[in-house]
N, C-alpha and C positions, 0 to 999 in steps of 0.2 A: 504493500500500500504506500510505502514511503515515497517511491519514485513518482507515483501518481500525484501525491500531495505536493511534492516539490514543484511539479509542473503546473498545478492549477490553483494554488493558494499563495497569496503574497502577504507577508507580515508587515506591520507598521514599523517605523524606523526609530521611534522614541522609546525611552525607558519606562517601565511600568511604575505606577505609583506605589504598589505594594506587592511583594513577592513572598510566597510561603514555600516551604520545601515541597518536593515533588510528591511526597506521600500525603500531604495535607490539602485541604481546600484553600483556595486563594481568595482573600476578601479585599474588596476595593470600596472605600467609602465614597459616596456620591459627592460629598462636599469637597473632596480632594481632587475630583475629576475636572476636566475642562468644561466649563459651562458656556452655553451659547444662547443668544437671544435675551429674553426677559427673566430668566430663571434667577431665583434668589435662594440663599441659605437661611434656613429657619431653625431655631432651637426647639427641640422636642425631646423631653426626657424619656419617652417611650422608644426612641430610636437608638440604634447603635451609635455610640459616640455623642449622643444627645443632639445630633444635627441631621437635617434632611434638606434635600433640594426640592423646592416647591414651585408650583405654577403649571408649566406646560400648557399655557393658555394660548400661545401663538404657534403657528405652524413652523416658525424658524427656531423655536426652542429646542435645545438638544443637550445631552450630557455625553461626553466622550471619555470613556475609560481606556487607559492604555494597560493592557494585560500582558503577561508573559506566561506561556505554557511550556512545560519541559520537554514534551515529545509530541510527535504526530499522533492524532487520534480523535476520538469523539469526546466532547465535554458538555456537561450541563451548565448553562448560564442561568443563574437564579437571581432574580431581582427581588429585593425586599422593598415593599412599597405599600401605599395606601391611597385609594381613590378619594377624591374630593366630591362629596355630594352623591355618592353611590359608587358601585364598582366601575372600573374603567379599563379599557383595553388599549394598549399602546405598542409601538414597534421596537424591535431589536435588530440592529444591523451589525455585521462584522466586516471591517475594512470596506464599508460602503455598500455591502451586499446584504439585502434583507434576508434574515434567517427565520423570522416568525414574529408572532405577537405574544404578549403576556397580559394576564388580567389581574388587577389589584382589587382586593376587597375594600370595603369602606369602613369597617368597624375597628380594625386594628391593623398594624403592619403585618403583612403576610408574605410568604415566599412564593413567588410566581416563576416557575421554571420555563426556560426554553431549552428543551432537552436534545442531546445527541447532535450537537453542532460540530461539524468536521473542521479541525484546526491543525495547521502545521506547527512544528516546534518554533518558538520564538515569540516576538511581540505582535500584537494585533490591537486595532482600535475597535472597541465595542461601543456602539452608539445607541442611545435611547432617544427616540423621537416621538412626537405626538401622533396618535391615530384619533382617539377620542380626547386625549390630553387630560388635564385636570387631575393631577395626582401629586403625591409627595414620594420622592425616591430616596431610600435610605442607603442601600449598598448593593453591590454586585458580588456574588459568590461564584467562583469557577471551580468545578469539581470534575475529575475524570468520570466519564460515563461508560457503563457497560456496553460492549458491542451488541448490535442487533444480531441475535442468533439465527443461523440458517433454518432452525426448526420452525420459525414462524411461517415459512413458505410451504410447509407441508399441510395442504388443504384437502379435505375430503371432496371428491368429485361428485357428490350427491346434491342435487338441487333441492330447494325447500318444497317445490311443487312435485309431489310424487307422480303426477300425470303429465309432466313436462314432455314436450315433443322430442322425438329422436334428434332433431336438429339442435334444439336447445341443449340437450344432454351432451351431444358431441362437442358443441362449442364450449360449454363449461368445462368439460373434461380436458379440452385443449388448453384453456386458460389455466387450469390447475397444473397441467404438465409443464408449462413454460414459466410459471410464476416463480420469481426468485432467480431466474436465469436470463430472461429477456423481457424487454419492455416494448409493448406495441405502440406504434406511432398513431396519432389520431388528430383530426382536424374538424372543427365545426365549419360547415360550408353548405348553405341552403341549396346550392345548385350542383352539389356533388362534384364529379370529375370535371364538369364544365364551369365550376365556380372560380371566381378570381383568386380566392385564397389558395386553393389546391393548385391552380395553374402557376401561381407565383412560387409556391413551394417546389414544384417540379422544375421550374426554371433554374432555381438556385441549387437544388440537391440532385436532380435527375431521378427523384423517387416520388412515389405517391404514398399517402398514409394508408395504414392497414385498417383504420377505423374511421368511419364517417359519422360525425355528430349532426343530428337533426332535431327538429322541434315539432311537437304536436300542437303548438299554440293555435294556429289558424284553422284547426279542425274543431276547436271548442265552439259549441253552439252559439254563444253570445258573439264571438268574433265573426262567425259566418253571417249572422243576422245583420251585423254592422259593416259587412263588406269584405271580411277577411277571406283569403283564398290561399290554398297551399298545394304544392305538388311534392311534398316531402316523402310521401309513401312511394310515389313513382321514382324519386331519386334513390330511395333505399333499395328498391327492386333493382334498379340499374347497377348500383354499387355492389349489391349481392351477386349479380350476374357476372361481375368482373372478379369475383372471388373475395370481396371485402366483407368486413364486419360492420354492422350498423348499431348505433346507440341513439336513443331518443330521450330527451327531457320533455317536460310539459310546462310551459308558462301558462298556467291554468287561469284564464280570465274569468272573473266573477260574472254572474248573470246581469243583464242590462239594468234591472231595477235596483241593483246594489252599487252601480257605478255613479260616482259623483258627477255633477254637471261641470261644464266649463273645461278649462285647460290646466295642465299641471305646471309646475314651476319652470319647466323648460319650454312652455308654450305649445305643448302637444295636447291633442284631445285626450281626455282621461281614459277613454275606452282603449286607446293604444296600449296603455299600461295598466289594465284592469286586473292584473295579477299582483300589483303593488298595493301594500296596505294603505298607503296614503291616498290612493285613488278610489277606494271602495268603502262601503259600510258593512260589507259581508263579515259576519261574526261566526267563525267556525266552531267556537265553543257552544254558541246557541244552537247551531245546526246539530252538533254531535250529542247534545244533552236533550234534544227533542223540543226545545222551546221555540224553534223556528222551523216548523214543518214545511213552509213554502221553500225556504232555503234548502232543505233536505231534498225535496222533490226536484229542484233545479240542479242540485249536485248530482243526483241520480241520472238526470237527463244528460249532463255533461259526461259522466262515466260511460253511459251507453254510446254516446257519440264517438268517444275515443276507442272504446272496445271495437266498434265497427271497423275502424282503421287498422287496429292491431290484428284483427282477424283477417283482413286483406293480406297482411304480411304472412300470417300463419298459413293461409291457403297456398302461398307461394313457397312454403317451406323455409321461411326466413326467420331465424331467431333474433331477438332484440335484447340488447343491454338496456333495460328499462329503468329510467332514473326520474321518477316523479317526485314532487314535493321537495325539490332541491333547496339547499341552503336555508332550511327551515328555522334553525336557531337564531339566525340573524334578525328575524322579525320583520324584514322589509317586504316579504311576501305574505299575503293574507293567511296562508295555511300555517304560518308560524307566529302570527301576531298575538295569539292568546296563550302562548306558552307551550310547554312540552306535551302535556297530557292530551289536549284536544288533537294535536298534530299526530301523536302516536295512534290515537283512536282512528283518525282519518286514514293513516297509512294501512292499518290492519283492515279497515273497512274496504279500502280500495283494493287491497290484495284479495280479499274474499270475493268482492264483486267481479273483478276481472278474471279471477281464476275459477271460482266455483259457480258463479252465475253465468258468465259469458264464455267461459272455456278458452280464455286466452292463455294457452299453455306453451306458447313460444317465448315467454318472457323470462329473462334472468334479472332478478330484482336487485337493483343497485341503490342502496340507501345512502343519502347524501345530507344527513341532518346536521353534521359538523360539530356535535357535542355529545358527550357520553350520556347525559340524562335525557336525551331525545331518542335514544336507541330503542326501537320497538321490540327487540328480542330476536334471538337467533332463528326462531321458526319463521320469521318474516323477512329475512335478509340473506341474500346470496353473496353480495359484494358490498364492501364499504367504499364510498367515494369521498374525496376531499376536493374542494375548489379553492385554489390558491392563486391570488394575483399579486405576485411579488413586485417590488419596485423595478423600474426599467433597468435592463442589463444586470439584474441580480440572478445569477445562474446557479445558486446553491441547490443542494439535493432536497431541500425542504424536509429534512429528516426529523426536525422537532414535531411537525404535524403528523408525519408517518408514525412516529412513536406514540403520539397521542391516540391515533386511530387504533393502534394495537391494543390499547387499554379499554376500548369500548366494550369488549367482550372477552371472555376467557377462551372462546372457541376461535381457532385459526380461520380467518376469513381473508379472501383476496382483498387487497387495498389498491385503489386506483386513483390517479390524479385526474378527476373527471372534468375539471375545467382548469385552465391556466391561461395567463396572459403571456408572461415571459416563459420561455422554454428553458428547463434546467440544462446544465452541462452534464451529459451522461457519465463522464468520468467521475464526477462528484457523487452521483447516485451509486455507482459501483463501489467507490472507496468507502462511502458511509454504509453500504449494504442496506440502503433504503430503496428497495427494488420495486418501485411503483409498477403495477401490472400494465398500465397504459397511461399515456397523457392524451389530452384532447384540447388543443389550443383553441381559444375562442376566436371568433371571426372578426372581420372589419379591420380597424387600425392596428390590431395586435399582429397582423400578418401583412397586410397590403394597404397601399394608398394609391389611388388613381390607377388601379390595375397592376401595379408593380410591387414587388416585395419591398417592405418597409423595415428598416433596422431600428425603428423607434423603440421597440421593446426587446427584440432578440436580434443580435447581429448575425449577418449572413454566415459567418464562419462557424458560429455556434450551432446554427440550424443545420448547416452542411455536415458538421462533425457528428451531431446527434443522429440525423437521418441515415448516415452512412456507417454508424458504429456497428461493430459486431454484436453489441448487446441490445440493439434496437431493430425490431422487425417492421418492414414496410410491406405494401400491398403485394409486391412481386415475390415476397418470401413466405407468404401464407400457404399452408398446405391446403389441398382440396379436402374439406371436412365433411361434405354432405354428398 
């Protein structure tokens, strides 16, 4: 691993503020770090050294710790902090590369870890910057982390649906067989192989992605009623015929009577974003507890409409990596706006309806709730997905989030990077042994501008390196599964 690290990680050039022996945790006080922006030092007898750095009210506020690590490897970076006016989530970067986020509670100073960050021996700059902001930062503790064991990649090839189609079973068995060895390339592109994103990727890499990401959004009844149209099913069929794998999310628009009037903050009609909490009055808690029977009837109508499309794919022998109710714990979508319990109830209900009522047996269920307390249970999840939008040109393995996903359940499940903006450096993924089953880069400016490849998020050399890596599989490298 050392020769890989030497080539892909660069250390800072200044001396650390505090060094402990290699066998101990290394502790760095925030008040001794370099402070940027409007941050101030505050006395607090509950904090280490009785001092904390406070504020993080402005986007330019930052704390830079200079740390020194004794050897190449994985390290846990633990921030001791407290949110102001509630729990707060903020960013952690190493040498300018975003490594993850951490959450501070608001009652007392708590330890918020960013786990299993890959570091080379020597000095590094660890930066804390605002996402939500509004916190007090006490200290940073750096501790060697246990390596991610190969045993986590031993996944049973049995789907949760005992009546799954032969094609779904074969695809899942294939995913299990390559998990921990290879990562499948993926791209969201609503026009498939004819889309500008995939054409731009092919121009740079000479390769096509193995997975095509699509959306059931415009098959939702309320979208159809308001003029929405989609050929996503046709694109999925075409990609399948070329030997590819398809994944679908569902930006589930609320029914028309629940959509607020007027335009959103960006000047768009609210129905365009009727899956966003801020644009609707739809209350999933009321629907699931029976106090909104009209909402329940409309929900059932939506499920029936999407089942019709999924069955079209099933009739063609096409299995689907099915990822509904994504990013629920963020709360920005209505299905997550009322907390974990109603959302888990909806997930289980959706599984029951599509599987047992409509017979959509071609689905491999990809849960993308993004937090442990939103997990609906092993009986309802085939694959765990994480959506990560790192800062531009931040090519880390995102191993902290991978490690977090491992803890959602005691059962080994495949873990995939189901949405990303920046594409990771595959060498860092291999070195950290955070072997995401696939990535699926989002569309638009994350890949192309004006029909040409854009380096705004991922530089062309990183894209080329990843798509041509021996550890990454592209469309031409997929076996004939069905």
